[in-house]
N, C-alpha and C positions, 0 to 999 in steps of 0.2 A: 822546742820541747814543750809539751803540754803542761799547763799549770798544775793539773791534778797530780802529776808525777814528780813535781818539785818538792823539796822539803819546805816546811811551813815558813821559815824565815825568807827563803828565796821567793816563795809564792807571794808573801806579803810585800816584798820589795817590788815585785812585778806589778802587783795591784796598785801600789803607791805610784809607780811610774805611769801606769795607765790613768790614774786619777790626776796626776800632774799634767799629763798631755791634754786631758779633757779640760782642766782648769785653764791652761794656756789658751786653748781654743775658745773657751767661754770669754776670757779676757779680750781676745782679738775681736770676737763678735760684739762684745760690749763697746769696744772702741769704735768699731764701724757704726754701731747703732747710735752712739753719742755724736759722731760726726754727722750722720744723717739727720738727727734731731736738731743739731745746730743749723744745718742748711734749711730745714723745715721752718725753724724759728725765723730765719732771715726772710724766707719767702712769705711767711705769714705777716711779718712786719711790713714788707713791701705791699702786700695785699691790703693791709689796714690803711696804709697811706693812700693807696689808689682808691679805696672805698671812700675815704674822707673827701678826696678831690672830686670824685663822681657825685657825692652827695651835694657838694657845693655847686657844681655845675647844674645838677637837676633842680636845686632850689631856685636857681635863676630863671628856669624855663617859663615859669608862670609870667614873670614880668616881660620876658622876651616875646612870648605869644601875644600878650596884651599890646605891646608896642607895635608888632607887625600888624595886628588887627586894626589898631588905631590908624596906622599909616595907610592901610588898604581901604578904609572907610570912604575916602574921597573917590575911589574908583566906582562906587555904587551908582553915581549919577550918570555914568557913561553907559551907552548901549553897545551892542555888537557892531552896529554900523559905524560908530565913532572909531572903533579899532581898525576897521577896513578902509575908511575914507581918508583918514589923516596920514600924513607922511610919518609923523612920529606918534606912535600910539600913546595913550594916556598911561602914566606910570604912577605907582603909589607915591604918597608924600615922602619927602626926604626926611629921614630921622637924623638928628644931630645929637651927638653925645658930648655932654659938657660936664666937667668936674665942678661939683658944688662946694666941696671943701678945699681949702688951700693945701697945696702940697708942702710936706715938711722939707725944709732946705738943709 
């Protein structure tokens, strides 16, 4: 039956039922949105941790490149013929990594 043909009380009840249905739908959408925001928060937290790790790795690259460059400097005294004539071609200097601070026991 059309709402315009209902008496005012019945029409008002129907309007309230429609309003309740829409409020329930808004509540469901709000719960879904809340869950999605929680997942987003977890992902952003993971990204922040990954960014910190990446920052730490990149901060070490300068010293790594300097070490590789230092190890390769000894190769500058060799010519192309040295690489072709020898059984074992010249290699960069060996880098040794040593802990300078004592480990906590």
